C-alpha positions as CSV (number, residue, x, y, z in Angstrom):
1,X,158.7,-50.8,156.9
2,X,157.8,-47.8,155.0
3,X,159.4,-46.7,155.4
4,X,169.2,-59.9,171.6
5,X,163.6,-59.4,194.0
6,X,165.0,-60.7,194.0
7,X,163.5,-61.5,197.0
8,X,160.1,-61.0,195.4
9,X,158.5,-64.0,193.7
10,X,157.3,-63.6,190.1
11,X,154.0,-65.4,190.8
12,X,150.7,-63.7,190.7
13,X,149.8,-61.6,193.6
14,X,146.7,-63.8,194.4
15,X,148.9,-67.0,194.7
16,X,151.4,-65.2,197.0
17,X,148.7,-64.3,199.5
18,X,147.9,-68.0,200.2
19,X,150.2,-69.8,202.4
20,X,152.8,-68.7,205.1
21,X,153.1,-65.4,206.9
22,X,156.4,-65.0,205.1
23,X,154.5,-64.8,201.8
24,X,152.0,-62.4,203.3
25,X,154.8,-60.2,204.4
26,X,156.2,-60.3,200.8
27,X,152.8,-59.1,199.5
28,X,152.7,-56.3,202.1
29,X,156.2,-55.1,201.3
30,X,155.6,-55.3,197.6
31,X,152.3,-53.3,197.9
32,X,154.0,-50.7,200.0
33,X,157.1,-50.4,197.7
34,X,155.4,-50.6,194.3
35,X,152.5,-48.3,193.3
36,X,150.7,-48.4,190.0
37,X,151.5,-45.3,188.0
38,X,148.6,-42.8,188.1
39,X,149.9,-40.0,185.9
40,X,151.4,-39.8,182.4
41,X,154.8,-39.0,183.9
42,X,154.6,-41.9,186.3
43,X,153.7,-44.3,183.5
44,X,156.5,-43.1,181.3
45,X,158.9,-43.6,184.3
46,X,157.7,-47.2,184.7
47,X,158.1,-47.8,181.0
48,X,161.6,-46.3,181.2
49,X,162.5,-48.7,184.1
50,X,161.2,-51.7,182.0
51,X,163.2,-50.6,178.9
52,X,166.3,-50.1,181.0
53,X,165.9,-53.6,182.5
54,X,165.5,-55.1,179.0
55,X,168.6,-53.2,177.8
56,X,170.6,-54.8,180.8
57,X,169.4,-58.2,179.8
58,X,170.1,-57.8,176.2
59,X,173.8,-57.1,176.9
60,X,174.1,-60.7,178.3
61,X,171.4,-62.7,176.6
62,X,169.9,-63.1,173.2
63,X,166.3,-62.3,172.3
64,X,165.4,-66.0,172.4
65,X,166.9,-66.3,175.9
66,X,165.0,-63.4,177.4
67,X,161.6,-63.9,178.7
68,X,158.7,-61.9,179.9
69,X,159.4,-63.2,183.4
70,X,163.0,-62.4,183.3
71,X,162.3,-58.9,182.3
72,X,159.8,-58.5,185.1
73,X,162.4,-59.9,187.6
74,X,165.2,-57.6,186.3
75,X,162.9,-54.5,186.5
76,X,161.7,-55.7,190.0
77,X,158.1,-56.0,188.8
78,X,155.8,-58.8,189.4
79,X,154.6,-60.5,186.3
80,X,151.0,-59.3,186.8
81,X,152.3,-55.7,187.2
82,X,154.4,-56.0,184.0
83,X,151.2,-57.0,182.1
84,X,149.7,-53.5,183.1
85,X,152.1,-52.0,180.7
86,X,152.8,-54.7,178.0
87,X,151.1,-57.8,176.8
88,X,154.2,-59.6,175.5
89,X,158.0,-59.7,175.4
90,X,157.8,-58.7,171.8
91,X,155.9,-55.5,172.7
92,X,158.6,-54.6,175.2
93,X,161.2,-55.0,172.4
94,X,159.2,-52.9,170.0
95,X,159.3,-50.0,172.6
96,X,163.0,-50.8,173.1
97,X,163.4,-50.5,169.3
98,X,161.7,-47.2,169.1
99,X,164.3,-45.8,171.5
100,X,167.1,-47.2,169.5
101,X,165.7,-45.7,166.3
102,X,165.6,-42.3,167.8
103,X,169.3,-42.6,168.7
104,X,170.3,-43.8,165.4
105,X,168.5,-41.0,163.6
106,X,170.0,-38.4,165.9
107,X,173.5,-39.8,165.2
108,X,173.0,-39.7,161.5
109,X,171.7,-36.2,161.5
110,X,174.7,-35.1,163.6
111,X,177.2,-37.0,161.3
112,X,176.4,-35.0,158.2
113,X,177.0,-31.2,157.6
114,X,174.1,-29.8,155.9
115,X,176.1,-27.1,154.2
116,X,178.5,-29.2,152.3
117,X,178.3,-31.6,149.3
118,X,179.1,-35.3,149.7
119,X,180.1,-37.8,147.0
120,X,178.3,-41.1,147.0
121,X,181.3,-42.8,148.4
122,X,181.6,-40.2,151.3
123,X,178.0,-40.5,152.1
124,X,178.1,-44.3,152.1
125,X,181.2,-44.4,154.4
126,X,179.5,-42.1,157.0
127,X,176.2,-43.9,156.7
128,X,177.7,-47.3,157.4
129,X,180.0,-46.0,160.2
130,X,176.9,-44.7,162.1
131,X,175.1,-48.0,161.4
132,X,177.9,-50.1,162.8
133,X,177.8,-48.3,166.1
134,X,174.1,-49.3,166.5
135,X,174.5,-53.1,166.3
136,X,171.7,-53.7,168.8
137,X,169.4,-51.8,166.4
138,X,170.5,-54.1,163.6
139,X,169.8,-57.0,165.8
140,X,166.4,-55.9,166.6
141,X,165.5,-54.9,163.0
142,X,166.6,-58.3,161.7
143,X,163.7,-59.9,163.8
144,X,161.2,-57.0,163.4
145,X,159.0,-58.6,160.8
146,X,159.5,-62.3,161.8
147,X,158.9,-61.9,165.6
148,X,158.2,-58.5,167.0
149,X,155.4,-57.3,164.8
150,X,153.8,-60.7,164.5
151,X,153.5,-61.1,168.3
152,X,152.4,-57.6,169.2
153,X,148.9,-56.0,169.6
154,X,147.4,-53.9,167.0
155,X,147.7,-50.7,169.2
156,X,151.4,-51.4,170.0
157,X,152.2,-52.0,166.4
158,X,150.3,-48.8,165.4
159,X,152.3,-46.8,168.0
160,X,155.5,-48.3,166.7
161,X,154.8,-47.6,163.0
162,X,153.8,-44.0,163.9
163,X,157.1,-43.4,165.7
164,X,159.2,-45.1,163.0
165,X,157.5,-43.0,160.4
166,X,158.4,-39.8,162.3
167,X,162.1,-40.8,162.5
168,X,162.2,-41.8,158.8
169,X,160.6,-38.5,157.8
170,X,163.4,-36.7,159.7
171,X,166.0,-38.8,157.7
172,X,164.1,-37.9,154.5
173,X,164.5,-34.3,155.1
174,X,168.2,-34.8,155.8
175,X,168.7,-36.8,152.5
176,X,166.7,-34.3,150.4
177,X,169.1,-31.6,151.8
178,X,172.2,-33.6,151.0
179,X,171.0,-34.6,147.5
180,X,168.5,-32.0,146.3
181,X,167.9,-33.8,143.0
182,X,166.2,-36.7,144.9
183,X,162.5,-36.6,145.1
184,X,160.7,-37.8,148.3
185,X,159.7,-40.9,146.5
186,X,163.3,-41.8,145.7
187,X,164.3,-41.0,149.3
188,X,161.7,-43.4,150.5
189,X,162.9,-46.0,148.1
190,X,166.5,-45.6,149.3
191,X,165.5,-45.9,152.9
192,X,163.4,-49.1,152.1
193,X,166.2,-50.7,150.0
194,X,169.0,-50.0,152.5
195,X,166.8,-51.3,155.3
196,X,166.1,-54.5,153.3
197,X,169.9,-54.9,152.7
198,X,170.7,-54.3,156.3
199,X,168.3,-57.0,157.5
200,X,169.5,-59.5,155.0
201,X,173.2,-58.9,155.4
202,X,173.1,-58.8,159.3
203,X,171.2,-62.2,159.2
204,X,173.9,-63.6,156.9
205,X,176.9,-62.3,158.9
206,X,175.7,-62.6,162.5
207,X,176.7,-66.2,162.8
208,X,176.6,-68.8,165.4
209,X,179.7,-70.7,166.4
210,X,178.7,-73.7,164.4
211,X,178.2,-71.5,161.3
212,X,181.6,-69.9,161.8
213,X,183.3,-73.4,162.1
214,X,181.7,-74.6,158.9
215,X,182.6,-71.5,157.0
216,X,186.3,-72.0,158.0
217,X,186.4,-74.8,155.4
218,X,188.0,-73.4,152.2
219,X,185.3,-74.8,149.9
220,X,182.8,-72.6,151.6
221,X,184.8,-69.3,151.4
222,X,182.3,-67.8,149.0
223,X,179.8,-67.8,151.8
224,X,181.8,-65.5,154.0
225,X,180.5,-62.0,153.9
226,X,181.7,-58.9,155.7
227,X,178.7,-56.8,156.7
228,X,180.5,-53.4,156.5
229,X,182.0,-54.1,153.1
230,X,178.8,-55.4,151.5
231,X,176.5,-52.9,153.0
232,X,178.6,-50.0,151.9
233,X,178.6,-51.4,148.4
234,X,174.9,-51.8,148.5
235,X,174.3,-48.1,149.7
236,X,176.6,-46.8,146.9
237,X,174.9,-48.8,144.2
238,X,171.4,-48.0,145.4
239,X,172.2,-44.2,145.7
240,X,173.9,-44.1,142.4
241,X,170.9,-45.6,140.7
242,X,168.5,-43.2,142.2
243,X,170.7,-40.2,141.4
244,X,171.0,-41.1,137.7
């Protein structure tokens, strides 16, 4: 980038109409209680409800365990109604990721004082402390290129890239203010390299139970990595190299 109803069935509405009076009653209640968004504000509210439902699910389940149907059920949408807003689970998680990126950027901006100088070590310590607080962001970023982007529509991906660019530009301004000798090109290089390091290290340290058991063997001790320690070292090395 340059820069994890319930009385209502989740079957299509048409299939619900066929059959018993109970099913017909469900359709009637659904139609009366759920109205398609007509205005921009209503659409944003519907999307917010979907994102909130996805957030609740992600607290208990991994990305692989969450399905389009389970999101619809959690949000109290029918599957067909959910399709009016997103084409896939991956598109929902892209939208989810946009919200997490905004929070991450705000926390980083808030963490640094613009009118003071920071050593490389001080900067890296603050940067990593904020990053650690946003583990869900790390989790989503680690599957961004392998799953989310590859299974989203062109328009959804364009919207995501535009928002990601806006957030990264805000961070570029922050970094240029903290380290005036850095050019915009070097700041972009730093952001790309720290992102690559975060993705790789998170995948190497976010282990399954089986992986943890295997790494308990003394002969595999060299495979045990601490995300915080290694990411801090990476940020320090990259920043020093760009400042030299």
